[in-house]
C-alpha positions as CSV (number, residue, x, y, z in Angstrom):
1,M,-118.6,3.5,-230.9
2,N,-117.7,4.1,-227.4
3,E,-116.6,0.0,-227.1
4,I,-114.6,0.7,-229.8
5,N,-112.5,3.7,-228.1
6,I,-111.9,1.7,-224.9
7,D,-110.7,-1.1,-227.7
8,R,-108.4,1.6,-229.4
9,E,-106.9,3.6,-226.0
10,D,-106.1,-0.7,-224.9
11,L,-104.4,-1.4,-228.3
12,L,-102.2,1.9,-227.6
13,N,-101.3,1.3,-224.5
14,R,-100.4,-1.8,-225.0
15,L,-98.3,-0.9,-227.6
16,K,-96.7,2.2,-225.6
17,K,-96.1,-0.9,-223.1
18,I,-94.0,-2.4,-225.5
19,E,-92.2,0.4,-227.0
20,G,-90.8,0.9,-223.1
21,Q,-89.9,-3.0,-223.1
22,V,-87.8,-2.3,-226.6
23,K,-86.3,1.2,-225.1
24,G,-85.3,-1.2,-221.8
25,I,-83.9,-3.9,-224.0
26,Q,-81.5,-1.5,-225.7
27,R,-80.1,0.0,-222.3
28,M,-79.5,-3.8,-221.6
29,V,-77.5,-4.5,-224.5
30,E,-75.9,-0.5,-224.0
31,E,-74.8,-2.2,-220.4
32,E,-73.9,-5.5,-221.5
33,K,-76.4,-7.0,-219.6
34,C,-76.5,-11.0,-219.1
35,C,-77.3,-12.5,-222.6
36,T,-80.3,-14.4,-220.3
37,D,-82.1,-11.2,-218.6
38,V,-82.4,-9.6,-222.3
39,M,-83.5,-13.0,-223.8
40,I,-86.0,-13.3,-221.0
41,Q,-87.3,-9.6,-222.0
42,I,-87.3,-10.2,-225.5
43,S,-89.2,-13.2,-224.8
44,A,-92.0,-10.9,-222.8
45,I,-91.9,-8.6,-225.9
46,R,-92.7,-11.1,-228.2
47,S,-95.8,-12.5,-225.9
48,A,-97.2,-8.8,-225.8
49,I,-97.1,-8.4,-229.6
50,N,-98.9,-11.7,-230.0
51,K,-101.7,-10.8,-227.7
52,V,-102.0,-7.3,-229.3
53,G,-101.7,-8.9,-232.9
54,G,-104.8,-11.1,-231.6
55,M,-106.6,-8.4,-230.2
56,M,-106.4,-6.6,-234.1
57,I,-107.7,-9.8,-235.5
58,E,-110.3,-10.2,-233.4
59,K,-111.2,-6.8,-234.5
60,Y,-110.9,-7.6,-237.9
61,I,-112.9,-10.1,-237.5
62,T,-115.7,-8.8,-235.5
63,E,-115.6,-5.4,-236.9
64,C,-113.9,-5.4,-240.7
65,M,-115.3,-8.1,-241.5
66,H,-118.6,-7.6,-240.6
67,Q,-119.3,-5.2,-242.8
68,G,-117.6,-6.5,-245.7
69,I,-119.5,-9.8,-245.5
70,K,-123.0,-7.8,-245.4
71,A,-121.5,-6.2,-248.4
72,S,-120.7,-9.0,-250.3
73,I,-123.8,-11.0,-249.1
74,E,-125.8,-8.4,-251.4
75,K,-123.5,-9.1,-253.8
76,G,-122.8,-12.9,-253.8
77,E,-119.3,-12.4,-253.0
78,I,-118.6,-13.8,-249.6
79,D,-115.9,-16.1,-250.6
80,E,-113.7,-13.3,-251.4
81,N,-114.4,-11.7,-247.4
82,V,-113.7,-15.4,-246.4
83,N,-110.5,-15.1,-247.8
84,A,-109.1,-11.8,-247.1
85,V,-109.1,-13.1,-243.3
86,I,-107.6,-16.1,-243.9
87,D,-104.7,-13.7,-245.9
88,T,-104.4,-11.7,-242.9
89,I,-104.1,-14.7,-240.6
90,V,-101.7,-16.5,-242.6
91,K,-99.4,-13.2,-242.7
92,Y,-99.8,-12.4,-238.7
93,V,-98.6,-16.1,-238.1
94,K,-95.9,-15.8,-240.4
């Protein structure tokens, strides 16, 4: 249970950092900073968002899917859970 809280805190810290980066870009636009500098910051945010998304997918597969698959094996419905994770990943990468 403690490990989950650490992951949660890490995710929240990353999201707060991203929030700060977005506010920084807003300031840059208001101050009419160089477009190249703004684009570099946007790229950094995209990278940070992708990292958070990857962490969430990992958490989903290792925790949520584990519970769902365990329940599905008993019912013989494992294909539905595999399809659910595939759908989640496809939505994420769009």
